[in-house]
Structure formats: C-alpha cells, structure tokens
Backbone as CSV, one residue per row, in Angstrom:
resi,resn,N_x,N_y,N_z,CA_x,CA_y,CA_z,C_x,C_y,C_z
1,UNK,-10.157,11.164,-19.252,-9.431,10.271,-18.336,-8.509,11.090,-17.429
2,UNK,-8.426,10.699,-16.168,-7.572,11.392,-15.205,-6.107,11.297,-15.604
3,UNK,-5.388,12.398,-15.437,-3.954,12.421,-15.709,-3.212,12.136,-14.411
4,UNK,-2.832,10.874,-14.210,-2.190,10.486,-12.957,-0.809,11.092,-12.803
5,UNK,-0.191,11.538,-13.893,1.141,12.135,-13.776,1.098,13.417,-12.950
6,UNK,-0.094,14.004,-12.809,-0.195,15.223,-12.002,0.049,14.963,-10.520
7,UNK,-0.022,13.707,-10.122,0.294,13.365,-8.729,1.799,13.311,-8.499
8,UNK,2.572,13.326,-9.589,4.023,13.207,-9.473,4.463,11.757,-9.466
9,UNK,5.737,11.556,-9.306,6.287,10.200,-9.243,7.343,10.130,-8.156
10,UNK,7.673,8.922,-7.747,8.707,8.710,-6.731,9.326,7.342,-6.962
11,UNK,10.498,7.156,-6.395,11.233,5.908,-6.597,10.847,4.844,-5.575
12,UNK,10.604,3.639,-6.061,10.532,2.443,-5.220,11.804,1.668,-5.513
13,UNK,12.826,1.925,-4.735,14.125,1.340,-5.036,14.628,1.884,-6.355
14,UNK,14.873,0.994,-7.310,15.400,1.419,-8.609,14.305,1.575,-9.657
15,UNK,13.031,1.536,-9.229,11.902,1.714,-10.138,11.180,3.014,-9.817
16,UNK,10.722,3.694,-10.864,9.987,4.940,-10.692,8.506,4.658,-10.891
17,UNK,7.666,5.092,-9.941,6.235,4.844,-10.045,5.461,6.144,-9.885
18,UNK,4.289,6.187,-10.489,3.358,7.290,-10.257,2.881,7.218,-8.816
19,UNK,2.750,8.369,-8.183,2.424,8.387,-6.754,1.008,7.915,-6.447
20,UNK,0.149,7.890,-7.425,-1.192,7.336,-7.230,-1.211,5.903,-7.740
21,UNK,-1.201,4.954,-6.808,-1.216,3.545,-7.173,-2.553,2.907,-6.835
22,UNK,-2.543,1.600,-6.654,-3.774,0.871,-6.388,-3.486,-0.281,-5.429
23,UNK,-4.339,-0.431,-4.410,-4.235,-1.539,-3.473,-5.281,-2.595,-3.765
24,UNK,-4.848,-3.848,-3.927,-5.736,-4.909,-4.391,-6.461,-5.658,-3.276
25,UNK,-6.227,-5.298,-2.024,-6.768,-6.073,-0.909,-8.279,-6.279,-1.006
26,UNK,-9.024,-5.230,-1.367,-10.482,-5.318,-1.337,-11.075,-6.142,-2.486
27,UNK,-10.240,-6.629,-3.382,-10.754,-7.472,-4.462,-11.194,-8.844,-3.967
28,UNK,-10.633,-9.276,-2.832,-11.063,-10.554,-2.263,-12.455,-10.402,-1.670
29,UNK,-12.987,-11.495,-1.136,-14.329,-11.476,-0.579,-14.418,-10.711,0.727
30,UNK,-15.574,-10.736,1.389,-15.759,-10.022,2.656,-14.713,-10.424,3.689
31,UNK,-14.167,-9.426,4.394,-13.120,-9.720,5.357,-11.822,-10.115,4.702
32,UNK,-11.654,-9.754,3.438,-10.448,-10.093,2.655,-10.261,-11.609,2.641
33,UNK,-11.363,-12.328,2.507,-11.322,-13.787,2.565,-12.254,-14.364,1.499
34,UNK,-11.739,-15.342,0.773,-12.541,-16.000,-0.242,-12.575,-15.222,-1.543
35,UNK,-13.333,-15.734,-2.516,-13.359,-15.134,-3.844,-14.131,-13.825,-3.860
36,UNK,-13.918,-13.021,-4.896,-14.647,-11.751,-5.000,-16.130,-11.998,-5.228
37,UNK,-16.960,-11.029,-4.829,-18.393,-11.186,-5.059,-18.725,-11.086,-6.543
38,UNK,-17.847,-10.397,-7.305,-18.062,-10.255,-8.745,-16.718,-10.396,-9.448
39,UNK,-16.451,-11.591,-9.940,-15.155,-11.901,-10.550,-14.859,-10.990,-11.740
40,UNK,-15.836,-10.798,-12.602,-15.626,-9.994,-13.806,-15.313,-8.544,-13.456
41,UNK,-15.994,-8.010,-12.442,-15.728,-6.629,-12.037,-14.336,-6.497,-11.433
42,UNK,-13.909,-7.493,-10.663,-12.567,-7.453,-10.086,-11.513,-7.363,-11.189
43,UNK,-11.674,-8.155,-12.236,-10.737,-8.100,-13.359,-10.809,-6.746,-14.055
44,UNK,-12.014,-6.225,-14.194,-12.195,-4.939,-14.873,-11.549,-3.803,-14.093
45,UNK,-11.639,-3.848,-12.759,-11.013,-2.820,-11.923,-9.502,-2.817,-12.132
46,UNK,-8.891,-3.991,-12.107,-7.439,-4.083,-12.313,-7.040,-3.565,-13.686
47,UNK,-7.779,-3.962,-14.702,-7.433,-3.545,-16.069,-7.633,-2.049,-16.258
48,UNK,-8.697,-1.501,-15.675,-8.908,-0.060,-15.822,-7.861,0.737,-15.050
49,UNK,-7.453,0.233,-13.882,-6.413,0.929,-13.114,-5.148,1.081,-13.951
50,UNK,-4.712,-0.012,-14.553,-3.484,0.024,-15.360,-3.696,0.861,-16.619
51,UNK,-4.849,0.733,-17.251,-5.138,1.527,-18.450,-5.166,3.016,-18.140
52,UNK,-5.485,3.351,-16.880,-5.554,4.753,-16.471,-4.189,5.325,-16.111
53,UNK,-3.170,4.476,-16.066,-1.828,4.962,-15.779,-1.227,4.475,-14.475
54,UNK,-1.978,3.660,-13.713,-1.415,3.090,-12.481,-0.296,2.123,-12.849
55,UNK,0.871,2.317,-12.244,1.984,1.393,-12.488,2.565,0.841,-11.192
56,UNK,1.765,0.903,-10.126,2.169,0.376,-8.817,0.940,-0.262,-8.179
57,UNK,0.972,-1.585,-8.040,-0.129,-2.326,-7.434,0.384,-3.017,-6.178
58,UNK,-0.365,-2.860,-5.102,-0.015,-3.495,-3.829,-0.897,-4.715,-3.614
59,UNK,-0.291,-5.810,-3.164,-1.035,-7.050,-2.979,-0.367,-7.897,-1.899
60,UNK,-0.896,-9.067,-1.681,-0.254,-10.087,-0.849,-0.925,-11.418,-1.119
61,UNK,-0.176,-12.487,-0.976,-0.769,-13.811,-1.177,-1.682,-14.203,-0.021
62,UNK,-1.601,-13.470,1.117,-2.529,-13.795,2.196,-3.829,-12.999,2.089
63,UNK,-4.007,-12.261,1.009,-5.312,-11.669,0.716,-6.141,-12.709,-0.022
64,UNK,-7.099,-13.267,0.673,-7.951,-14.273,0.042,-8.072,-15.579,0.819
65,UNK,-7.017,-16.320,1.111,-5.655,-16.157,0.595,-5.563,-16.546,-0.885
66,UNK,-4.524,-16.090,-1.515,-4.164,-16.364,-2.915,-5.043,-15.624,-3.926
67,UNK,-6.213,-15.150,-3.490,-7.212,-14.630,-4.424,-6.715,-13.427,-5.207
68,UNK,-6.212,-12.395,-4.501,-5.847,-11.173,-5.229,-4.696,-11.420,-6.189
69,UNK,-3.723,-12.204,-5.791,-2.611,-12.486,-6.701,-3.085,-13.228,-7.949
70,UNK,-3.986,-14.168,-7.764,-4.504,-14.912,-8.913,-5.335,-14.016,-9.829
71,UNK,-6.080,-13.073,-9.247,-6.833,-12.118,-10.047,-5.892,-11.202,-10.836
72,UNK,-4.842,-10.739,-10.174,-3.860,-9.880,-10.850,-3.243,-10.615,-12.033
73,UNK,-2.898,-11.864,-11.802,-2.305,-12.641,-12.893,-3.297,-12.822,-14.046
74,UNK,-4.543,-13.153,-13.707,-5.549,-13.362,-14.756,-5.816,-12.087,-15.538
75,UNK,-5.854,-10.964,-14.847,-6.212,-9.702,-15.486,-5.064,-9.083,-16.274
76,UNK,-3.830,-9.228,-15.782,-2.747,-8.389,-16.290,-1.536,-9.128,-16.860
77,UNK,-1.429,-10.410,-16.635,-0.260,-11.158,-17.128,-0.404,-11.431,-18.623
78,UNK,0.672,-11.237,-19.406,2.019,-10.796,-19.030,2.039,-9.310,-18.685
79,UNK,2.819,-8.979,-17.671,2.811,-7.637,-17.126,3.622,-6.669,-17.983
80,UNK,3.157,-5.407,-18.000,3.899,-4.367,-18.692,5.239,-4.100,-18.019
81,UNK,6.194,-3.638,-18.785,7.541,-3.413,-18.255,7.567,-2.370,-17.145
82,UNK,6.603,-1.440,-17.159,6.636,-0.359,-16.167,5.814,-0.682,-14.922
83,UNK,5.125,-1.829,-14.887,4.279,-2.164,-13.749,5.112,-2.745,-12.608
84,UNK,4.966,-2.156,-11.421,5.642,-2.635,-10.215,4.591,-3.240,-9.286
85,UNK,4.732,-4.517,-9.012,3.815,-5.205,-8.101,4.534,-5.414,-6.772
86,UNK,3.966,-4.839,-5.733,4.548,-4.924,-4.393,3.712,-5.891,-3.571
87,UNK,4.349,-6.894,-3.008,3.634,-7.847,-2.178,4.215,-7.834,-0.775
88,UNK,3.604,-8.587,0.112,4.102,-8.635,1.479,3.979,-10.048,2.020
89,UNK,4.839,-10.362,2.983,4.833,-11.678,3.615,4.905,-11.478,5.128
90,UNK,4.518,-12.529,5.853,4.590,-12.448,7.307,3.308,-12.860,8.002
91,UNK,2.284,-13.217,7.219,1.011,-13.643,7.808,0.416,-14.769,6.981
92,UNK,-0.562,-15.415,7.555,-1.326,-16.438,6.851,-2.765,-16.342,7.330
93,UNK,-3.664,-17.049,6.670,-5.082,-17.000,7.040,-5.546,-18.369,7.517
94,UNK,-6.317,-18.342,8.594,-6.898,-19.571,9.094,-8.168,-19.912,8.338
95,UNK,-8.644,-21.124,8.521,-9.877,-21.551,7.859,-11.079,-20.720,8.304
96,UNK,-10.949,-20.072,9.490,-12.009,-19.214,10.010,-11.814,-17.758,9.611
97,UNK,-10.916,-17.520,8.645,-10.606,-16.178,8.136,-9.733,-15.370,9.088
98,UNK,-9.225,-15.988,10.142,-8.360,-15.278,11.085,-7.045,-14.900,10.416
99,UNK,-6.407,-13.853,10.963,-5.094,-13.396,10.498,-4.057,-13.912,11.488
100,UNK,-3.113,-14.709,11.024,-2.141,-15.334,11.903,-0.722,-15.039,11.451
101,UNK,0.150,-14.816,12.413,1.561,-14.570,12.090,2.168,-15.803,11.447
102,UNK,3.035,-15.563,10.454,3.752,-16.651,9.781,5.148,-16.117,9.471
103,UNK,6.007,-16.104,10.493,7.241,-15.350,10.398,8.503,-16.160,10.671
104,UNK,8.379,-17.480,10.680,9.582,-18.305,10.789,10.316,-18.269,9.456
105,UNK,11.605,-18.596,9.440,12.323,-18.637,8.159,11.630,-19.502,7.108
106,UNK,11.131,-20.661,7.522,10.459,-21.553,6.566,9.171,-20.926,6.045
107,UNK,8.406,-20.282,6.932,7.146,-19.669,6.515,7.372,-18.484,5.591
108,UNK,8.376,-17.671,5.888,8.666,-16.527,5.022,9.137,-16.989,3.649
109,UNK,9.975,-18.013,3.644,10.470,-18.542,2.372,9.319,-19.121,1.545
110,UNK,8.430,-19.867,2.207,7.276,-20.443,1.504,6.385,-19.341,0.948
111,UNK,6.212,-18.272,1.711,5.363,-17.173,1.274,5.916,-16.510,0.014
112,UNK,7.218,-16.359,-0.050,7.834,-15.783,-1.253,7.556,-16.679,-2.457
113,UNK,7.704,-17.977,-2.288,7.451,-18.902,-3.401,5.967,-18.944,-3.775
114,UNK,5.073,-18.793,-2.780,3.638,-18.735,-3.079,3.319,-17.504,-3.926
115,UNK,3.916,-16.369,-3.575,3.707,-15.144,-4.354,4.253,-15.289,-5.770
116,UNK,5.417,-15.872,-5.908,5.990,-16.098,-7.240,5.050,-16.939,-8.100
117,UNK,4.555,-18.025,-7.516,3.698,-18.952,-8.264,2.379,-18.294,-8.651
118,UNK,1.716,-17.658,-7.694,0.381,-17.127,-7.967,0.396,-15.860,-8.808
119,UNK,1.484,-15.104,-8.776,1.607,-13.951,-9.658,2.160,-14.344,-11.031
120,UNK,2.740,-15.528,-11.116,3.263,-16.009,-12.397,4.533,-15.313,-12.825
121,UNK,5.452,-15.095,-11.862,6.711,-14.417,-12.172,7.887,-15.238,-11.632
122,UNK,9.074,-14.922,-12.155,10.294,-15.577,-11.683,10.985,-14.786,-10.593
123,UNK,10.664,-13.490,-10.504,11.244,-12.621,-9.480,10.185,-11.615,-9.065
124,UNK,10.104,-11.334,-7.778,9.141,-10.373,-7.241,9.756,-8.980,-7.231
125,UNK,8.986,-7.985,-7.684,9.509,-6.620,-7.761,9.903,-6.089,-6.387
126,UNK,8.972,-6.134,-5.442,9.210,-5.656,-4.079,8.484,-6.586,-3.116
127,UNK,9.155,-6.963,-2.041,8.527,-7.753,-0.978,8.676,-6.999,0.334
128,UNK,7.539,-6.694,0.953,7.534,-6.068,2.272,7.447,-7.142,3.345
129,UNK,8.289,-7.019,4.361,8.159,-7.865,5.543,7.112,-7.224,6.441
130,UNK,5.988,-7.905,6.606,4.889,-7.388,7.414,5.064,-7.879,8.850
131,UNK,5.393,-6.946,9.761,5.517,-7.291,11.169,4.126,-7.205,11.786
132,UNK,3.724,-8.233,12.499,2.357,-8.259,13.010,2.137,-7.237,14.123
133,UNK,3.103,-7.099,15.050,2.967,-6.091,16.094,1.618,-6.170,16.776
134,UNK,0.964,-4.990,16.901,-0.383,-4.938,17.464,-1.402,-4.814,16.326
135,UNK,-1.275,-5.664,15.333,-2.110,-5.747,14.142,-1.899,-4.538,13.243
136,UNK,-2.430,-3.366,13.612,-2.286,-2.191,12.757,-1.383,-1.123,13.369
137,UNK,-0.728,-1.464,14.474,0.237,-0.571,15.091,1.495,-1.382,15.401
138,UNK,2.675,-0.822,15.130,3.903,-1.580,15.370,4.238,-1.662,16.856
139,UNK,5.057,-2.618,17.192,5.582,-2.740,18.549,7.065,-3.029,18.451
140,UNK,7.823,-2.557,19.415,9.271,-2.721,19.362,9.678,-4.174,19.600
141,UNK,10.377,-4.733,18.629,10.935,-6.079,18.716,11.971,-6.195,17.609
142,UNK,12.940,-7.039,17.799,13.960,-7.200,16.767,13.368,-7.892,15.540
143,UNK,13.733,-7.378,14.371,13.286,-8.004,13.122,14.484,-8.548,12.331
144,UNK,15.653,-8.577,12.966,16.882,-8.950,12.261,16.787,-10.314,11.591
145,UNK,16.355,-11.325,12.335,16.323,-12.680,11.777,15.369,-12.749,10.586
146,UNK,14.195,-12.158,10.722,13.196,-12.226,9.666,13.624,-11.454,8.418
147,UNK,14.173,-10.270,8.598,14.581,-9.483,7.438,15.789,-10.119,6.752
148,UNK,16.628,-10.780,7.526,17.783,-11.477,6.950,17.332,-12.604,6.025
149,UNK,16.240,-13.283,6.384,15.701,-14.340,5.521,15.367,-13.769,4.147
150,UNK,14.688,-12.615,4.117,14.326,-12.003,2.843,15.553,-11.478,2.103
151,UNK,16.514,-10.959,2.845,17.733,-10.471,2.209,18.464,-11.603,1.490
152,UNK,18.452,-12.788,2.066,19.095,-13.942,1.431,18.333,-14.370,0.176
153,UNK,17.004,-14.300,0.226,16.207,-14.621,-0.965,16.432,-13.576,-2.056
154,UNK,16.669,-12.343,-1.651,17.019,-11.296,-2.619,18.364,-11.616,-3.278
155,UNK,19.311,-12.055,-2.487,20.625,-12.412,-3.026,20.534,-13.594,-3.979
156,UNK,19.525,-14.441,-3.780,19.329,-15.591,-4.670,18.610,-15.195,-5.967
157,UNK,18.205,-13.934,-6.077,17.560,-13.451,-7.291,16.061,-13.629,-7.336
158,UNK,15.425,-13.938,-6.196,13.974,-14.131,-6.172,13.213,-12.837,-5.892
159,UNK,13.921,-11.836,-5.366,13.314,-10.556,-4.987,14.220,-9.431,-5.476
160,UNK,13.625,-8.391,-6.084,14.431,-7.250,-6.529,14.664,-6.248,-5.399
161,UNK,13.577,-5.853,-4.725,13.660,-4.819,-3.698,12.964,-5.303,-2.429
162,UNK,13.440,-4.791,-1.283,12.854,-5.157,0.000,12.208,-3.945,0.660
163,UNK,11.123,-4.189,1.367,10.466,-3.139,2.117,9.988,-3.657,3.458
164,UNK,9.342,-2.774,4.208,8.867,-3.096,5.552,7.438,-2.617,5.713
165,UNK,6.693,-3.292,6.586,5.319,-2.870,6.858,5.011,-3.031,8.339
166,UNK,4.354,-2.003,8.899,3.952,-1.993,10.301,5.171,-2.026,11.222
167,UNK,6.054,-1.066,11.007,7.327,-1.044,11.732,7.567,0.309,12.388
168,UNK,8.518,0.309,13.331,8.945,1.519,14.030,10.218,2.069,13.386
169,UNK,10.577,3.316,13.681,11.849,3.855,13.173,13.052,3.013,13.582
170,UNK,13.029,2.466,14.775,14.131,1.610,15.231,14.246,0.367,14.356
171,UNK,13.116,-0.209,13.987,13.131,-1.399,13.129,13.581,-1.064,11.715
172,UNK,13.232,0.114,11.223,13.720,0.538,9.906,15.240,0.600,9.925
173,UNK,15.795,1.215,10.961,17.247,1.329,11.063,17.901,-0.048,11.186
174,UNK,17.274,-0.952,11.923,17.802,-2.307,12.070,17.845,-3.011,10.716
175,UNK,16.768,-2.879,9.948,16.718,-3.513,8.631,17.764,-2.918,7.691
176,UNK,17.971,-1.617,7.766,18.921,-0.964,6.868,20.356,-1.415,7.109
177,UNK,20.626,-1.931,8.269,21.964,-2.484,8.523,22.151,-3.836,7.837
178,UNK,21.059,-4.436,7.362,21.102,-5.747,6.717,21.030,-5.625,5.202
179,UNK,20.110,-4.779,4.711,19.930,-4.597,3.267,19.226,-3.274,3.020
180,UNK,19.259,-2.830,1.792,18.603,-1.576,1.428,17.090,-1.719,1.559
181,UNK,16.465,-0.691,2.116,15.009,-0.655,2.261,14.445,0.291,1.208
182,UNK,13.558,-0.223,0.358,13.008,0.579,-0.734,11.773,1.363,-0.310
183,UNK,11.011,0.830,0.670,9.760,1.488,1.070,9.351,1.029,2.456
184,UNK,8.543,1.865,3.087,7.941,1.536,4.378,6.444,1.738,4.245
185,UNK,5.682,0.718,4.651,4.224,0.762,4.541,3.627,0.664,5.941
186,UNK,3.065,1.779,6.400,2.510,1.852,7.754,1.126,2.485,7.739
187,UNK,0.437,2.371,8.860,-0.874,2.988,9.048,-0.702,4.496,9.173
188,UNK,-1.326,5.248,8.261,-1.218,6.707,8.289,-2.330,7.300,7.452
189,UNK,-2.978,8.324,7.991,-3.958,9.091,7.230,-4.156,10.434,7.917
190,UNK,-5.107,11.209,7.428,-5.299,12.569,7.924,-5.554,12.607,9.427
191,UNK,-6.204,11.581,9.964,-6.555,11.564,11.376,-5.600,10.724,12.226
192,UNK,-4.717,9.973,11.600,-3.793,9.087,12.334,-2.387,9.402,11.869
193,UNK,-1.649,10.196,12.667,-0.401,10.779,12.187,0.811,10.441,13.057
194,UNK,0.845,9.264,13.634,1.966,8.893,14.489,3.298,8.887,13.745
195,UNK,3.273,8.722,12.441,4.511,8.569,11.666,5.012,9.861,11.032
196,UNK,4.545,11.010,11.476,4.979,12.269,10.856,6.502,12.383,10.782
197,UNK,7.175,12.147,11.897,8.639,12.285,11.921,9.310,11.236,11.040
198,UNK,8.778,10.012,11.025,9.358,8.951,10.206,9.228,9.281,8.727
199,UNK,8.084,9.804,8.319,7.884,10.179,6.913,8.941,11.181,6.477
200,UNK,9.163,12.184,7.297,10.140,13.216,6.941,11.561,12.654,6.904
201,UNK,11.874,11.767,7.831,13.211,11.157,7.840,13.425,10.294,6.601
202,UNK,12.411,9.530,6.208,12.519,8.695,5.014,12.635,9.551,3.757
203,UNK,11.925,10.673,3.723,12.006,11.576,2.561,13.440,12.055,2.352
204,UNK,14.118,12.343,3.428,15.506,12.796,3.330,16.415,11.707,2.774
205,UNK,16.012,10.451,2.952,16.809,9.324,2.453,16.347,8.832,1.079
206,UNK,15.301,9.463,0.551,14.785,9.030,-0.743,14.035,7.718,-0.689
207,UNK,13.420,7.406,0.456,12.693,6.155,0.648,11.198,6.427,0.616
208,UNK,10.473,5.644,-0.146,9.028,5.820,-0.275,8.310,5.422,1.011
209,UNK,7.286,6.207,1.344,6.396,5.879,2.462,5.017,5.619,1.867
210,UNK,4.479,4.433,2.139,3.214,4.005,1.542,2.195,3.811,2.660
211,UNK,1.270,4.754,2.838,0.298,4.612,3.926,-0.740,3.552,3.635
212,UNK,-0.897,2.589,4.573,-2.053,1.716,4.422,-3.196,2.320,5.237
213,UNK,-4.398,1.995,4.854,-5.600,2.647,5.366,-5.561,4.155,5.112
214,UNK,-5.182,4.587,3.896,-5.146,6.030,3.619,-6.523,6.672,3.684
215,UNK,-7.564,5.834,3.569,-8.935,6.333,3.667,-9.606,5.868,4.955
216,UNK,-8.808,5.356,5.901,-9.366,4.915,7.170,-9.567,3.420,7.290
217,UNK,-9.379,2.681,6.194,-9.466,1.225,6.255,-10.867,0.725,6.544
218,UNK,-10.984,-0.134,7.555,-12.274,-0.748,7.860,-13.236,0.239,8.523
219,UNK,-12.711,1.389,8.983,-13.543,2.449,9.562,-13.242,3.733,8.809
220,UNK,-13.907,3.971,7.676,-13.575,5.111,6.814,-13.569,6.438,7.562
221,UNK,-12.664,7.315,7.127,-12.528,8.628,7.736,-13.850,9.386,7.710
222,UNK,-14.205,9.923,8.857,-15.403,10.747,8.928,-15.059,11.974,9.757
223,UNK,-15.258,13.148,9.182,-14.928,14.393,9.842,-15.787,15.498,9.270
224,UNK,-16.309,16.333,10.167,-17.088,17.464,9.709,-16.259,18.412,8.864
225,UNK,-15.008,18.619,9.260,-14.123,19.501,8.496,-13.865,18.937,7.109
226,UNK,-13.568,17.640,7.047,-13.295,16.988,5.763,-14.507,17.104,4.834
227,UNK,-15.673,16.859,5.382,-16.892,16.926,4.567,-17.167,18.345,4.095
228,UNK,-16.920,19.319,4.980,-17.166,20.709,4.610,-16.231,21.167,3.504
229,UNK,-14.967,20.788,3.605,-13.985,21.138,2.570,-14.365,20.489,1.248
230,UNK,-14.750,19.225,1.302,-15.116,18.508,0.078,-16.316,19.163,-0.593
231,UNK,-17.327,19.526,0.205,-18.514,20.154,-0.368,-18.163,21.489,-1.025
232,UNK,-17.293,22.242,-0.390,-16.882,23.545,-0.929,-16.130,23.388,-2.256
233,UNK,-15.342,22.300,-2.361,-14.550,22.075,-3.574,-15.311,21.286,-4.634
234,UNK,-16.472,20.750,-4.273,-17.241,19.961,-5.227,-16.657,18.591,-5.505
235,UNK,-16.015,18.004,-4.494,-15.417,16.679,-4.618,-15.863,15.842,-3.427
236,UNK,-15.393,14.593,-3.345,-15.775,13.739,-2.221,-14.785,13.895,-1.068
237,UNK,-15.222,13.597,0.167,-14.285,13.639,1.301,-13.067,12.743,1.085
238,UNK,-13.282,11.591,0.465,-12.157,10.682,0.249,-11.141,11.269,-0.737
239,UNK,-11.620,11.988,-1.721,-10.694,12.639,-2.654,-9.871,13.703,-1.940
240,UNK,-10.491,14.419,-1.026,-9.752,15.414,-0.239,-8.699,14.726,0.623
241,UNK,-9.076,13.605,1.249,-8.131,12.879,2.103,-6.914,12.405,1.304
242,UNK,-7.138,11.918,0.090,-6.035,11.460,-0.757,-5.175,12.634,-1.215
243,UNK,-5.819,13.725,-1.608,-5.068,14.895,-2.056,-4.224,15.463,-0.922
244,UNK,-4.755,15.407,0.307,-3.961,15.867,1.459,-2.698,15.015,1.621
245,UNK,-2.844,13.713,1.465,-1.679,12.829,1.584,-0.632,13.144,0.519
246,UNK,-1.078,13.391,-0.710,-0.131,13.730,-1.772,0.596,15.033,-1.465
247,UNK,-0.097,15.968,-0.804,0.518,17.246,-0.464,1.405,17.148,0.768
248,UNK,1.180,16.118,1.596,1.886,16.003,2.880,3.389,15.861,2.720
249,UNK,3.834,15.036,1.785,5.275,14.827,1.588,5.501,14.219,0.216
250,UNK,6.623,14.562,-0.434,6.851,14.080,-1.802,7.123,12.589,-1.895
251,UNK,7.478,11.953,-0.776,7.781,10.522,-0.807,6.585,9.648,-0.460
252,UNK,5.421,10.262,-0.230,4.219,9.465,0.027,3.671,8.943,-1.294
253,UNK,3.507,7.629,-1.355,2.987,6.934,-2.530,1.707,6.227,-2.109
254,UNK,0.623,6.482,-2.804,-0.692,6.019,-2.366,-1.119,4.705,-3.017
255,UNK,-1.881,3.918,-2.247,-2.427,2.660,-2.758,-3.883,2.496,-2.318
256,UNK,-4.750,3.478,-2.597,-6.146,3.318,-2.190,-6.759,2.112,-2.876
257,UNK,-7.522,1.352,-2.120,-8.097,0.127,-2.666,-9.600,0.206,-2.818
258,UNK,-10.127,-0.535,-3.747,-11.559,-0.630,-3.955,-11.841,-1.813,-4.869
259,UNK,-13.079,-2.317,-4.794,-13.520,-3.351,-5.735,-14.544,-2.792,-6.702
260,UNK,-14.719,-1.468,-6.682,-15.731,-0.799,-7.497,-15.087,0.068,-8.569
261,UNK,-15.573,-0.035,-9.792,-15.060,0.816,-10.868,-15.341,2.292,-10.582
262,UNK,-16.503,2.588,-10.038,-16.837,3.969,-9.725,-15.913,4.560,-8.689
263,UNK,-15.656,3.805,-7.622,-14.758,4.292,-6.575,-13.321,4.371,-7.077
264,UNK,-12.929,3.448,-7.940,-11.590,3.520,-8.533,-11.419,4.855,-9.254
265,UNK,-12.404,5.216,-10.075,-12.302,6.472,-10.834,-12.268,7.673,-9.903
266,UNK,-13.062,7.632,-8.836,-13.043,8.720,-7.862,-11.677,8.838,-7.197
267,UNK,-11.121,7.707,-6.773,-9.814,7.731,-6.114,-8.738,8.277,-7.037
268,UNK,-8.706,7.795,-8.270,-7.673,8.233,-9.203,-7.808,9.711,-9.529
269,UNK,-9.035,10.220,-9.540,-9.247,11.635,-9.851,-8.604,12.552,-8.817
270,UNK,-8.341,12.046,-7.619,-7.685,12.854,-6.594,-6.270,13.251,-7.007
271,UNK,-5.696,12.561,-7.992,-4.355,12.902,-8.477,-4.317,14.310,-9.052
272,UNK,-5.464,14.790,-9.536,-5.528,16.110,-10.165,-5.996,17.198,-9.201
273,UNK,-6.312,16.825,-7.973,-6.857,17.779,-7.005,-5.720,18.451,-6.233
274,UNK,-5.585,19.748,-6.406,-4.562,20.529,-5.702,-5.245,21.346,-4.614
275,UNK,-4.826,21.178,-3.371,-5.435,21.871,-2.244,-4.663,23.155,-1.937
276,UNK,-5.393,24.252,-1.841,-4.773,25.537,-1.521,-4.216,25.518,-0.094
277,UNK,-3.287,26.411,0.177,-2.640,26.452,1.494,-3.649,26.625,2.615
278,UNK,-4.661,27.466,2.398,-5.645,27.690,3.458,-6.486,26.439,3.708
279,UNK,-6.708,25.649,2.663,-7.436,24.395,2.831,-6.585,23.395,3.607
280,UNK,-5.305,23.320,3.264,-4.401,22.420,3.986,-4.342,22.791,5.464
281,UNK,-4.326,24.094,5.745,-4.289,24.545,7.136,-5.559,24.132,7.868
282,UNK,-6.689,24.238,7.201,-7.966,23.839,7.798,-7.982,22.338,8.080
283,UNK,-7.450,21.567,7.148,-7.435,20.109,7.325,-6.495,19.674,8.433
284,UNK,-5.499,20.491,8.740,-4.546,20.135,9.789,-5.222,20.009,11.150
285,UNK,-6.429,20.530,11.291,-7.119,20.413,12.561,-7.778,19.078,12.776
286,UNK,-7.912,18.286,11.710,-8.561,16.973,11.845,-7.666,16.054,12.686
287,UNK,-8.301,15.352,13.610,-7.543,14.462,14.477,-7.253,15.106,15.804
288,UNK,-7.380,16.436,15.881,-7.266,17.139,17.161,-8.620,17.768,17.449
289,UNK,-9.051,17.700,18.659,-10.323,18.262,19.088,-11.517,17.570,18.426
290,UNK,-11.280,16.363,17.865,-12.378,15.573,17.329,-13.127,16.198,16.180
291,UNK,-12.442,16.991,15.348,-13.113,17.686,14.247,-13.493,16.736,13.130
C-alpha cells in the first residue's frame, strides 16, 4: 500500500491533512450530473481512499447535484475524527445540467444547510465560497457581501473553517479582512501557472493552496516532455504531474479525482514519487513553447 505520509502534510485552518487528498467530483454521472454509472464502485473508491490514508476529501452539494455528498455519507459515515471534508457553495445545477451562479445570501445559506443535511453532519469542516467569475478563471469583483454571509454562518457554529475558490489575490485580501481564510482553491497545474505568485504569498501566510484540475480537468494534460519523463521514470504522465505539484510548494494540497479504483491507486502512488532537480528543470518548460 502507498505511504501517503511521504507526500507530507499541511494545515487546513486548525486541521492537519496529508497533502495527497481526493476530489469526489467525478463520482457523479457524466458531466458531473446524475447518479454514478456504478454505485458500488463509487462507494469502493471512497472507502479505499480513506483506508489508504486520505484524510482530506473535496466535494460540493452541486456535484450531481447532491450525489457526491450522499455517496460520501453512505460510504464513510460516521466519519473518522481525522477526516476533513471540504465543500463549496456558490452554484447550482439546472435541469439541463447547466452550471448556474447561486450567490445571494439566501442561496448561500440554503447551500450550507443542503451540505449539512446530505453529508449528515451538524457542522461543516471547511466551506469554500466558489466565485463563478469566468467559470474556471477568476474575474475582479467584490466578494465582501458573499463572504460575510459565510462568516456569519461560521459564527453561528455551522462552519469550522472558511475558504475561497476561483479568486484573485485582491479577493483573497478582501476576504481576510472579514474572516480567516484556511485555503484557496484555484485552477493550477503544470501547464497553467497564473497563480505562481499567489501560491508563494499564501505559503508565507501558512494558507493551503488546493489546485483544481491538477491533471487538466476536462482536457487532461498532454505534453511530449511529460510523457518522456514518465516513460524514463517508469510511471504515468499523471503521476509525474502530481509529483511536480507536490514539489512546487509545501502549501500545495492535492485533490485528484477519479471514479476508478485503478486510477485512484495510480494517483495516490504519486505521493511516493520524488522528482530529481534535473527532472523538475525539464518539466519547467511545459506550458512554454508548446512542449
């Protein structure tokens, strides 16, 4: 079994988690909508992740909608004391599977209660405010009113820690004037590095950075350099991509997602993969010159 402790650990607010976590988004049906294609396998993936040492699971009630949270509850409830479940609010799903903003005070409050109900808990470990922006890229706009709604729910004891998703450095600073920020979850991977400066700034503050689409998301990373390095090391390109992220900064906490037991094991095995300096230098060329 893979030793996930080799990936190290980092703080999510007042909780310590292994840096190799698990993202539950892909457990829902195609397009993150509807039930899983294989209910039993979805439960098995969650149980094996936790049995393997994962203590940080990322989810949202708008995955499905409701599907991933209900699967997590069925597979893992009652939850272990060391398990941190991070959810997010700020969107809803249309009957046509569309992704729609849901960011009014009433909608955010309802979303928190939906997550509580479907996860079967009295308090949520971490709630990220998901700013819709340009879907997978942030845009500058004030988030004060929306983050204040969550801060008040935190004061009421419904949320332990607050985080942000799809935000700019300016929005992080705005939120920090309202309440403590435990983590930032943005689009980042070997080929998409707009947040380099933000990652380093958050590291200095002891704030976790959680890249979504660490493997490229709906368009998986493809690079001749990545493939060549993987072949030389006898591993998969995706394992190299994850290992690069772990080496990039100590505050990066990963949540690679999959609905496959085989892919889960491959992803977790990246926790033990240490990339030599010359390999890291070679990988730094990805994203420039189309390598």
